[in-house]
N, C-alpha and C positions, 0 to 999 in steps of 0.2 A: 501428478501432483505429489508433493511431499506430505508427510503427516502434518506438519505445521501449516502448510497451505490448505489442506483439507479442513483443519480445525478452524482457521480463519474464515474460509469460505462458508462453512456451516453457520457461523455466527452472523455473516453479513448478507448471505444470499436471500433472494425473494423478498427484498425490502424489509428483512427482519431487524435491520439496524437503522433506527431513526427514520424509517420509511424512505430511505435513500437507496436508489438502485446501484448496486455494484456489479461490475462485469469482470470476468477472469480471463486471463490470457488474451488481452485486447491489444491489437496493433494501434500504435500511435506514432505517426511519422515512420521512421525506420526501425522502431523498437516494438517489442511485444512486452507489455507490462504485466505483472502478476495480477493486480487488481486495480480497477479504475471506477471511480464514481464521478461521472461527468457533471452532474448537478453541483458538485462541490469542487470540481476541478482538482480532484485528489487522486494521486497514484499511491498505492501501497505495494511495496516490494518486500518479500520475505526471503531472506538470504541464507543460503547454505554456506558451508565452509569455503567453497571456492571464491567467495566474495571477499574473504579476509586475507588473501594473498596480495602482494604488492601490485601485480597486474590486475587482479580483480577490483581492488580499490580504485585504481586509475581508470579502468573502464567504467565503473559505476559513477565516478565523478564526472566523466564526460557525458554519460547518459543522463545523469540528473541535471546537469547544466542545460543540455538540449531540451529536456522536458520542461524545465523552469522557464526557458526562453519562449516556450509555447504557452506560458501562463499557468502551468500546472504546479501544484505543490506535491513534493515527493516525500513520503515517509518510508523509512527502512527499518525493519526489525529482523533480528536473526532468528533462525528456526527455534533455538532453545528458548528464547524469550517468549515466543508465541506459544510454545508448548507448556512452559512452566509458569508464565505470568500472563495468561490470556486476558484476564480482566484489566490489567494495567495497559496492555497493548490496545484493547478496545477503548479504554478511557482516552488514550492519546488520539486515536482515530475519531472518537466521538467529538472531542474538543476541536479537532481540525474541521470536521464536517460542520459543526455548529458555527464556527468562525466564518466559514465560507458561505454558508447559506443564511446566516443571520438568525439562527434559531437560538433559543435560550436553553441552557443545560438544566 
């Protein structure tokens, strides 16, 4: 795991985050997603530099479309954002989880 993935995992593992179970490196279809919260139908991807090339963006777009066809919501954050703006990232994830499971913020 990257430093950014470790930080995110620390914040959401063991139901620390809104009592919602997150799993890491989870196979879904033909993909392995960084983080997955099945109760919320939520995938969180934390992207390093390789995702910001033309090929990386194209591959991510195909992957996201496939996951969305499975009824999942995909959130993407870059490593730097997770490391420098952890609270902002967690706010976005929190709002997505609440919207999916009908909880109030």
